C-alpha positions as CSV (number, residue, x, y, z in Angstrom):
1,M,-59.0,-18.9,42.5
2,T,-55.3,-19.2,43.4
3,A,-53.3,-22.4,42.9
4,L,-53.2,-22.8,46.7
5,G,-57.0,-22.5,46.9
6,I,-57.5,-25.1,44.1
7,A,-55.0,-27.4,45.8
8,I,-56.8,-27.2,49.1
9,L,-60.1,-27.8,47.4
10,I,-59.1,-30.8,45.4
11,I,-56.6,-32.5,47.8
12,G,-58.6,-31.6,50.9
13,T,-61.9,-32.9,49.5
14,S,-60.1,-36.2,48.5
15,V,-58.7,-36.7,52.0
16,L,-61.9,-35.8,53.7
17,F,-63.8,-38.2,51.5
18,A,-61.4,-41.0,52.4
19,A,-61.4,-40.3,56.1
20,L,-65.2,-40.1,56.4
21,G,-65.6,-43.1,54.1
22,V,-63.3,-45.3,56.2
23,V,-65.1,-44.4,59.4
24,F,-68.6,-44.9,58.0
25,V,-67.8,-48.3,56.3
26,R,-66.0,-49.6,59.3
27,R,-69.0,-49.0,61.5
28,S,-71.3,-50.6,58.8
29,M,-69.0,-53.6,58.4
30,H,-68.4,-54.1,62.2
31,G,-69.0,-57.8,63.0
32,H,-69.6,-58.7,59.3
33,V,-66.0,-59.4,58.2
34,G,-65.2,-63.0,57.7
35,K,-61.9,-64.9,57.5
36,G,-60.1,-64.4,54.2
37,H,-61.8,-61.0,53.6
38,N,-58.6,-59.2,52.6
39,D,-57.3,-62.2,50.7
40,V,-60.2,-61.8,48.2
41,L,-60.3,-58.0,48.2
42,V,-56.6,-57.1,47.9
43,P,-56.1,-58.7,44.4
44,L,-59.2,-56.8,43.2
45,F,-57.9,-53.5,44.7
46,L,-54.4,-54.0,43.2
47,T,-55.9,-54.6,39.7
48,A,-58.2,-51.5,39.9
49,G,-55.4,-49.4,41.4
50,T,-53.0,-50.4,38.6
51,L,-55.4,-49.7,35.9
52,Y,-56.2,-46.2,37.4
53,A,-52.5,-45.4,37.9
54,V,-51.8,-46.1,34.2
55,L,-54.7,-43.9,33.1
56,L,-53.8,-41.0,35.5
57,G,-50.1,-41.2,34.9
58,F,-50.6,-41.1,31.1
59,L,-52.9,-38.1,31.3
60,V,-50.5,-36.2,33.7
61,I,-47.6,-36.7,31.2
62,A,-49.8,-35.8,28.2
63,V,-51.0,-32.5,29.7
64,W,-47.4,-31.7,30.9
65,E,-46.1,-32.3,27.4
66,N,-48.9,-30.1,25.9
67,Y,-48.1,-27.3,28.4
68,G,-44.4,-27.5,27.6
69,A,-45.1,-27.5,23.8
70,A,-47.3,-24.4,24.1
71,K,-44.6,-22.6,26.1
72,D,-41.9,-23.5,23.6
73,N,-44.0,-22.5,20.6
74,A,-44.8,-19.1,22.1
75,A,-41.1,-18.5,22.8
76,E,-40.3,-19.6,19.2
77,E,-42.9,-17.2,17.8
78,A,-41.5,-14.3,19.7
79,S,-38.0,-15.2,18.8
80,T,-38.9,-15.4,15.2
81,L,-40.4,-12.0,15.3
82,T,-37.2,-10.5,16.4
83,T,-35.4,-12.2,13.5
84,L,-38.1,-10.9,11.2
85,Y,-37.6,-7.3,12.6
86,R,-33.8,-7.5,12.0
87,Q,-34.2,-8.8,8.5
88,T,-35.7,-5.5,7.5
89,N,-32.2,-3.9,7.9
90,G,-31.3,-4.6,4.3
91,M,-34.5,-3.3,2.8
92,P,-35.1,0.2,1.3
93,A,-36.1,2.8,3.9
94,T,-39.7,3.0,2.9
95,E,-40.3,-0.8,3.0
96,Q,-38.2,-1.1,6.2
97,Q,-40.2,1.5,8.1
98,S,-43.6,0.1,6.9
99,L,-42.8,-3.5,7.8
100,R,-41.2,-2.6,11.2
101,T,-44.3,-0.7,12.1
102,L,-46.5,-3.7,11.2
103,I,-44.3,-6.1,13.1
104,R,-44.4,-3.9,16.2
105,E,-48.2,-3.5,15.9
106,Y,-48.6,-7.3,15.6
107,T,-46.4,-7.9,18.7
108,E,-48.2,-5.2,20.8
109,D,-51.6,-6.6,19.8
110,V,-50.6,-10.1,20.8
111,V,-49.5,-8.8,24.2
112,S,-52.3,-6.4,25.0
113,K,-55.3,-7.9,23.0
114,E,-54.7,-11.5,22.1
115,W,-53.2,-12.9,25.3
116,P,-56.2,-11.8,27.4
117,I,-58.6,-13.2,24.9
118,Q,-56.8,-16.5,24.9
119,A,-57.0,-16.6,28.7
120,Q,-60.7,-15.9,28.8
121,T,-62.1,-17.7,25.7
122,G,-59.3,-19.4,23.9
123,G,-59.9,-17.2,20.9
124,A,-57.7,-14.9,18.8
125,S,-57.5,-11.2,18.4
126,P,-58.8,-9.8,15.0
127,L,-56.4,-7.0,15.3
128,A,-53.4,-9.3,15.6
129,R,-54.7,-11.3,12.7
130,K,-55.1,-8.2,10.6
131,A,-51.6,-7.0,11.4
132,L,-50.2,-10.3,10.3
133,G,-52.2,-10.2,7.1
134,D,-51.0,-6.6,6.5
135,M,-47.4,-7.8,6.5
136,Y,-48.2,-10.1,3.6
137,R,-50.1,-7.4,1.8
138,A,-47.2,-5.0,2.3
139,F,-44.9,-7.6,0.8
140,S,-47.1,-8.2,-2.2
141,T,-47.0,-4.5,-3.1
142,M,-43.3,-4.3,-3.1
143,K,-41.5,-3.5,-6.4
144,P,-40.4,-6.7,-8.2
145,A,-36.7,-5.8,-7.8
146,V,-37.2,-5.4,-4.0
147,A,-39.5,-8.4,-3.6
148,S,-37.1,-10.7,-5.4
149,S,-34.0,-9.8,-3.5
150,S,-32.4,-12.4,-1.2
151,I,-33.3,-10.4,1.9
152,S,-36.9,-10.2,0.9
153,V,-37.1,-13.9,0.1
154,A,-35.7,-14.7,3.5
155,F,-38.1,-12.2,5.1
156,L,-41.1,-13.9,3.5
157,Q,-39.9,-17.4,4.7
158,T,-39.5,-16.0,8.3
159,L,-42.9,-14.4,8.1
160,N,-44.4,-17.8,7.1
161,N,-42.7,-19.3,10.2
162,V,-44.4,-16.6,12.4
163,A,-47.8,-17.4,10.8
164,D,-47.2,-21.1,11.5
165,D,-46.3,-20.5,15.1
166,R,-49.3,-18.2,15.5
167,N,-51.8,-20.8,14.1
168,R,-50.3,-23.4,16.4
169,R,-50.6,-21.1,19.4
170,T,-54.3,-20.3,18.7
171,L,-55.0,-24.1,18.4
172,Q,-53.1,-24.8,21.7
173,A,-55.2,-22.1,23.4
174,N,-58.3,-24.2,22.8
175,E,-56.8,-27.6,23.7
176,H,-57.9,-29.3,26.9
177,L,-58.9,-32.7,28.2
178,S,-62.3,-34.0,27.1
179,P,-65.1,-34.0,29.7
180,I,-65.3,-37.8,29.2
181,L,-61.7,-38.2,30.4
182,W,-62.3,-36.0,33.4
183,L,-65.4,-38.1,34.3
184,G,-63.3,-41.2,34.0
185,L,-60.6,-39.8,36.2
186,L,-63.1,-38.8,38.9
187,I,-65.1,-42.0,38.8
188,G,-61.9,-44.1,38.8
189,G,-60.5,-42.1,41.7
190,I,-63.7,-42.7,43.7
191,I,-63.7,-46.4,43.0
192,V,-60.0,-46.9,43.9
193,V,-60.3,-44.9,47.1
194,G,-63.6,-46.5,47.9
195,M,-62.1,-49.9,47.7
196,T,-59.7,-49.0,50.5
197,F,-62.8,-48.5,52.7
198,L,-63.5,-52.3,52.4
199,L,-60.1,-53.4,53.5
200,Y,-60.0,-54.7,57.1
201,M,-57.5,-53.4,59.7
202,E,-57.6,-53.9,63.5
203,Q,-57.2,-50.3,64.3
204,T,-59.1,-47.4,62.8
205,W,-56.4,-44.7,62.7
206,P,-53.9,-46.7,60.5
207,H,-56.8,-47.5,58.1
208,V,-57.8,-43.8,57.9
209,L,-54.2,-42.7,57.5
210,G,-53.5,-45.2,54.7
211,S,-56.7,-44.4,52.8
212,G,-56.1,-40.7,53.3
213,L,-52.6,-40.8,52.0
214,M,-53.8,-42.6,48.8
215,A,-56.5,-40.0,48.4
216,A,-54.0,-37.2,48.9
217,L,-51.7,-38.7,46.2
218,I,-54.6,-39.1,43.7
219,G,-55.8,-35.6,44.6
220,T,-52.4,-34.1,44.0
221,L,-52.1,-35.7,40.6
222,L,-55.6,-34.4,39.7
223,F,-54.6,-31.0,40.9
224,M,-51.5,-31.0,38.6
225,T,-53.6,-32.2,35.7
226,F,-56.2,-29.5,36.3
227,L,-53.5,-26.7,36.4
228,L,-51.7,-27.9,33.3
229,N,-54.8,-28.7,31.3
230,T,-55.1,-25.1,29.9
231,P,-51.8,-23.5,29.2
232,F,-53.1,-20.0,28.6
233,S,-55.6,-19.7,31.5
234,G,-55.7,-20.5,35.2
235,P,-53.1,-20.0,37.9
236,M,-50.2,-21.4,35.8
237,A,-51.2,-19.6,32.6
238,L,-48.3,-18.8,30.3
239,S,-47.4,-15.1,30.2
240,A,-46.6,-12.9,27.2
241,E,-43.1,-12.2,28.6
242,S,-41.3,-13.5,25.5
243,F,-43.3,-11.1,23.3
244,E,-42.6,-8.2,25.7
245,H,-38.9,-9.0,25.4
246,S,-39.3,-8.8,21.6
247,L,-40.6,-5.3,21.9
248,V,-37.4,-4.4,23.9
249,V,-35.3,-5.9,21.2
250,Y,-37.1,-3.9,18.5
251,H,-36.2,-0.7,20.3
252,S,-32.5,-1.9,20.4
253,V,-32.6,-2.6,16.7
254,D,-34.0,0.8,16.1
255,Q,-31.0,2.2,17.9
256,G,-28.6,0.4,15.6
257,N,-27.8,-2.6,17.8
């Protein structure tokens, strides 16, 4: 489903619930509202609304920060790969060609194999994992004189950074809000919007409008939380564009640039 479809579903359902709820409760309460009704209800409504606003605002910020962290980490991994590729320039021809082939295989596996797996299941590609492991194995088979050079030592440190970024990315692909939190958000939203049904206003349409606007705001924030909850899947899923750019840089390095 597209982002527009999800927005219509979540926000539209929230507004419809508010509008129908106001009309139904007003009919049920007609003639049963006493003096001071709003004086008792409004403080309760404000307390419930404040508590819910704190919870919802905190979770929106939390998922946005997680989404941004996942985006930055993927970009950092791709950027570190280009540095890793360039660091092979000072190595002997045999080691250079072998490592460049493995780096390219790893990057291509991330783009074509691992990214779809992350979007579907949050898992990782065995091929990409093997390509990364092969880099370590290739390094371990180097001649001592080559492995101990300053270029090789720097290469190994950069490779460790790539491995760290990859591990972080695979963990982020599985991060999402707990079902308990989603239950709390839904129940809290229903309670807060439901309390607007009990407020008394002389005219029906301002009551429906006020309740509908509050429901639309809550629905919008829930929509944002839903989209940002899973950085690697859904309508706002992160793309592998940074890794595709790395492949372009590899070609440029091969041309001597």
